[in-house]
PLY file of the C-alpha trace (Angstrom):
ply
format ascii 1.0
element vertex 258
property float x
property float y
property float z
element edge 257
property int vertex1
property int vertex2
end_header
32.09 24.64 -59.56
33.56 21.91 -61.84
32.88 19.31 -59.14
29.25 20.40 -58.92
28.88 20.13 -62.73
30.23 16.58 -62.72
27.76 15.67 -59.99
24.74 17.06 -61.91
25.85 15.18 -65.06
26.20 11.90 -63.13
22.73 12.46 -61.75
21.29 13.04 -65.21
22.95 9.89 -66.42
21.49 7.99 -63.50
18.01 9.16 -64.23
18.39 8.26 -67.94
19.62 4.80 -67.00
16.70 4.27 -64.59
14.19 5.26 -67.25
15.90 2.79 -69.66
15.68 -0.01 -67.12
12.08 0.73 -66.48
11.20 0.77 -70.25
13.17 -2.43 -70.76
11.26 -4.06 -67.81
7.89 -3.00 -69.18
8.80 -4.42 -72.57
9.83 -7.75 -71.00
6.64 -7.89 -68.97
4.51 -7.23 -72.10
6.38 -9.87 -74.07
6.14 -12.42 -71.27
2.43 -11.83 -70.92
1.94 -12.21 -74.69
3.95 -15.43 -74.69
1.99 -16.76 -71.73
-1.34 -15.97 -73.30
-0.23 -17.75 -76.53
0.81 -20.87 -74.49
-2.57 -20.84 -72.67
-4.45 -20.64 -76.05
-2.43 -23.72 -77.28
-3.26 -25.55 -74.01
-6.90 -24.75 -74.34
-6.91 -26.08 -77.93
-5.15 -29.25 -76.88
-7.58 -29.63 -74.03
-10.56 -29.34 -76.45
-8.93 -32.13 -78.70
-8.29 -34.20 -75.63
-11.95 -33.78 -74.51
-13.25 -34.83 -77.99
-10.99 -37.82 -78.11
-11.85 -39.07 -74.65
-15.47 -37.91 -74.40
-16.76 -41.45 -73.77
-14.34 -41.98 -70.84
-15.25 -38.56 -69.35
-18.94 -39.32 -69.59
-18.79 -42.86 -68.09
-15.85 -42.75 -65.78
-16.32 -40.30 -62.79
-12.61 -40.48 -61.78
-11.59 -39.55 -65.30
-14.17 -36.82 -65.20
-12.71 -35.38 -62.01
-9.14 -35.50 -63.49
-10.39 -33.67 -66.56
-11.95 -31.01 -64.34
-8.70 -30.49 -62.56
-6.87 -30.22 -65.93
-9.29 -27.46 -66.87
-8.75 -25.60 -63.58
-5.00 -25.69 -63.91
-5.17 -23.58 -67.12
-8.02 -21.33 -66.00
-10.90 -22.99 -67.96
-14.16 -23.32 -66.14
-15.92 -26.45 -67.51
-19.27 -25.27 -66.12
-19.17 -21.88 -67.84
-20.31 -21.23 -71.39
-17.68 -20.35 -73.82
-19.65 -17.26 -75.03
-23.05 -15.57 -74.47
-24.39 -16.53 -77.92
-26.10 -19.83 -76.79
-22.81 -21.88 -76.76
-22.74 -24.85 -74.48
-20.22 -25.42 -71.77
-17.42 -28.12 -72.02
-19.51 -30.40 -69.78
-22.67 -29.85 -71.99
-20.63 -30.97 -75.00
-19.23 -34.04 -73.30
-22.41 -35.09 -71.56
-24.43 -34.67 -74.70
-27.07 -32.38 -73.02
-27.23 -29.03 -71.38
-25.09 -28.59 -68.29
-28.09 -27.10 -66.63
-29.71 -30.48 -66.91
-26.93 -32.53 -65.35
-25.62 -30.18 -62.63
-28.87 -28.33 -61.90
-30.73 -31.57 -61.30
-27.87 -32.77 -59.17
-27.96 -29.39 -57.22
-31.72 -29.71 -56.75
-31.26 -33.20 -55.32
-28.55 -31.84 -52.99
-30.95 -29.15 -51.80
-33.61 -31.83 -51.16
-31.28 -34.02 -49.21
-30.19 -31.03 -47.05
-33.78 -30.13 -46.34
-34.79 -33.70 -45.63
-31.98 -34.10 -42.99
-31.93 -30.55 -41.52
-34.06 -31.68 -38.61
-31.42 -34.38 -37.86
-28.26 -32.31 -38.19
-29.30 -28.70 -37.99
-28.13 -27.91 -41.54
-24.68 -29.47 -41.43
-24.27 -32.79 -43.22
-21.14 -34.67 -44.31
-20.50 -34.57 -48.03
-20.11 -38.34 -48.10
-23.49 -38.85 -46.75
-25.15 -36.54 -49.33
-23.31 -38.36 -52.09
-24.63 -41.73 -50.68
-28.17 -40.53 -50.47
-28.20 -39.00 -53.99
-26.60 -42.19 -55.38
-29.36 -44.29 -53.78
-32.03 -42.31 -55.51
-30.66 -42.44 -59.03
-32.12 -44.64 -61.81
-30.24 -47.69 -62.84
-27.89 -46.89 -65.70
-27.57 -43.26 -64.72
-24.09 -41.59 -64.49
-22.16 -42.65 -61.38
-22.17 -39.60 -59.03
-19.01 -38.87 -57.00
-18.21 -36.45 -54.26
-16.39 -34.31 -56.76
-19.70 -34.03 -58.75
-21.53 -33.01 -55.56
-18.88 -30.34 -54.83
-19.41 -28.87 -58.34
-23.13 -28.97 -57.98
-22.94 -27.16 -54.67
-20.81 -24.58 -56.56
-23.69 -23.91 -58.90
-25.78 -22.84 -55.77
-23.61 -19.73 -55.20
-26.34 -17.43 -56.65
-28.46 -18.44 -53.76
-26.04 -16.60 -51.43
-24.31 -18.03 -48.40
-26.98 -20.61 -47.57
-25.12 -23.38 -49.22
-21.40 -23.81 -48.82
-18.66 -26.47 -48.35
-16.78 -26.25 -44.98
-14.22 -28.45 -43.38
-14.88 -29.79 -39.91
-11.49 -31.50 -38.99
-10.39 -33.27 -42.19
-13.92 -33.97 -43.45
-15.87 -31.83 -45.95
-19.45 -30.87 -44.93
-22.23 -29.07 -46.74
-23.68 -26.27 -44.62
-27.22 -25.41 -45.71
-27.90 -22.59 -43.26
-26.60 -19.02 -43.72
-24.96 -18.78 -40.36
-21.18 -19.15 -40.24
-19.76 -21.49 -37.55
-17.44 -19.91 -35.10
-14.02 -21.38 -34.36
-15.21 -22.84 -31.07
-18.19 -24.40 -32.76
-15.97 -25.96 -35.35
-13.67 -27.33 -32.64
-16.62 -28.85 -30.86
-17.93 -30.53 -33.96
-14.49 -31.93 -34.76
-14.27 -33.34 -31.23
-17.75 -34.93 -31.56
-16.41 -36.94 -34.50
-14.27 -39.04 -32.19
-16.91 -40.64 -29.92
-20.12 -39.22 -31.28
-20.60 -36.95 -28.28
-18.81 -34.59 -25.94
-19.39 -33.03 -22.55
-18.34 -29.88 -20.84
-15.55 -31.49 -18.84
-14.18 -33.22 -21.90
-13.84 -29.88 -23.68
-12.29 -28.34 -20.62
-9.65 -31.12 -20.34
-8.87 -31.73 -23.94
-9.18 -28.13 -25.39
-8.18 -26.44 -22.13
-11.23 -24.22 -22.21
-12.82 -22.46 -19.27
-16.26 -23.86 -18.36
-18.21 -20.88 -19.58
-16.58 -21.10 -22.97
-17.26 -24.75 -23.34
-20.89 -24.36 -22.13
-21.55 -21.45 -24.50
-20.28 -23.35 -27.61
-22.35 -26.47 -26.74
-25.51 -24.45 -26.11
-25.12 -22.45 -29.31
-24.89 -25.74 -31.29
-27.77 -27.27 -29.47
-29.76 -24.15 -30.26
-28.90 -24.54 -34.00
-30.01 -28.21 -33.87
-26.49 -29.51 -34.57
-26.15 -31.31 -31.30
-28.71 -33.10 -29.17
-28.34 -33.35 -25.37
-28.69 -36.45 -23.18
-29.68 -35.31 -19.76
-29.90 -38.73 -18.19
-26.13 -38.91 -17.51
-24.51 -37.37 -14.35
-22.98 -34.89 -16.79
-24.97 -33.93 -19.78
-23.65 -35.41 -22.92
-24.00 -33.55 -26.23
-24.48 -35.94 -29.19
-24.26 -35.80 -32.96
-27.77 -36.46 -34.25
-26.37 -38.13 -37.31
-24.17 -40.43 -35.21
-27.24 -41.54 -33.07
-29.47 -42.05 -36.12
-26.81 -44.13 -37.88
-26.56 -46.39 -34.76
-30.38 -46.43 -34.21
-30.06 -45.74 -30.51
-32.08 -42.65 -29.69
-33.21 -43.72 -26.20
-33.18 -41.00 -23.68
-32.05 -38.27 -26.06
-34.05 -35.03 -25.92
-33.53 -32.30 -28.57
-32.30 -29.20 -26.65
0 1
1 2
2 3
3 4
4 5
5 6
6 7
7 8
8 9
9 10
10 11
11 12
12 13
13 14
14 15
15 16
16 17
17 18
18 19
19 20
20 21
21 22
22 23
23 24
24 25
25 26
26 27
27 28
28 29
29 30
30 31
31 32
32 33
33 34
34 35
35 36
36 37
37 38
38 39
39 40
40 41
41 42
42 43
43 44
44 45
45 46
46 47
47 48
48 49
49 50
50 51
51 52
52 53
53 54
54 55
55 56
56 57
57 58
58 59
59 60
60 61
61 62
62 63
63 64
64 65
65 66
66 67
67 68
68 69
69 70
70 71
71 72
72 73
73 74
74 75
75 76
76 77
77 78
78 79
79 80
80 81
81 82
82 83
83 84
84 85
85 86
86 87
87 88
88 89
89 90
90 91
91 92
92 93
93 94
94 95
95 96
96 97
97 98
98 99
99 100
100 101
101 102
102 103
103 104
104 105
105 106
106 107
107 108
108 109
109 110
110 111
111 112
112 113
113 114
114 115
115 116
116 117
117 118
118 119
119 120
120 121
121 122
122 123
123 124
124 125
125 126
126 127
127 128
128 129
129 130
130 131
131 132
132 133
133 134
134 135
135 136
136 137
137 138
138 139
139 140
140 141
141 142
142 143
143 144
144 145
145 146
146 147
147 148
148 149
149 150
150 151
151 152
152 153
153 154
154 155
155 156
156 157
157 158
158 159
159 160
160 161
161 162
162 163
163 164
164 165
165 166
166 167
167 168
168 169
169 170
170 171
171 172
172 173
173 174
174 175
175 176
176 177
177 178
178 179
179 180
180 181
181 182
182 183
183 184
184 185
185 186
186 187
187 188
188 189
189 190
190 191
191 192
192 193
193 194
194 195
195 196
196 197
197 198
198 199
199 200
200 201
201 202
202 203
203 204
204 205
205 206
206 207
207 208
208 209
209 210
210 211
211 212
212 213
213 214
214 215
215 216
216 217
217 218
218 219
219 220
220 221
221 222
222 223
223 224
224 225
225 226
226 227
227 228
228 229
229 230
230 231
231 232
232 233
233 234
234 235
235 236
236 237
237 238
238 239
239 240
240 241
241 242
242 243
243 244
244 245
245 246
246 247
247 248
248 249
249 250
250 251
251 252
252 253
253 254
254 255
255 256
256 257
């Protein structure tokens, strides 16, 4: 009986020790969370001082503006969001000297216009670089320089419109998709292959991607149906071209939209 009593006592001590460890761990987590919140508050205060000191550089230098945005993101500050609901302006609004809705909303509207103007050429998928170039060409002399980073943030403000506007990667290049349909893995692979020569064919996909003919044909036909590829039927084997590539090179002879 004595051996059983010792065992029960040891069991009670073990439970007590576990409870003490759990309590201590909870206290440590609470203390660490409090310390982290204090550090973040200090960082935010320093960030505000930095923004006020370098406001002119942030307004005029797009590279500096992008670096500042990354600094904000690193500590969880959204420069496009208002600091409170009582009519406060966002960090961008304070730096740009006007409402953020004026700067980024106008830029987002222009992005939508460019996507709409070119949808017949690319089926609703346009390289981010090309959008930036088109937007820049249409800006007045003396206006802020627009960068791809600004375009990315402008597209982010279109999220309330749903999935119609999004940034996707095709290979290593960012594109703006302005149609709600998601690209399949096969369609993305085809578009990445098109970037090399400007076109692909069924046999090219079969050799380079090791696809069966039906798989390659299906992916190409789907992209033609979406207007993202045009088909040249004059060759021995049909060639599926990027509309943007053909328009850039001003060589549309013999191409028929599928």
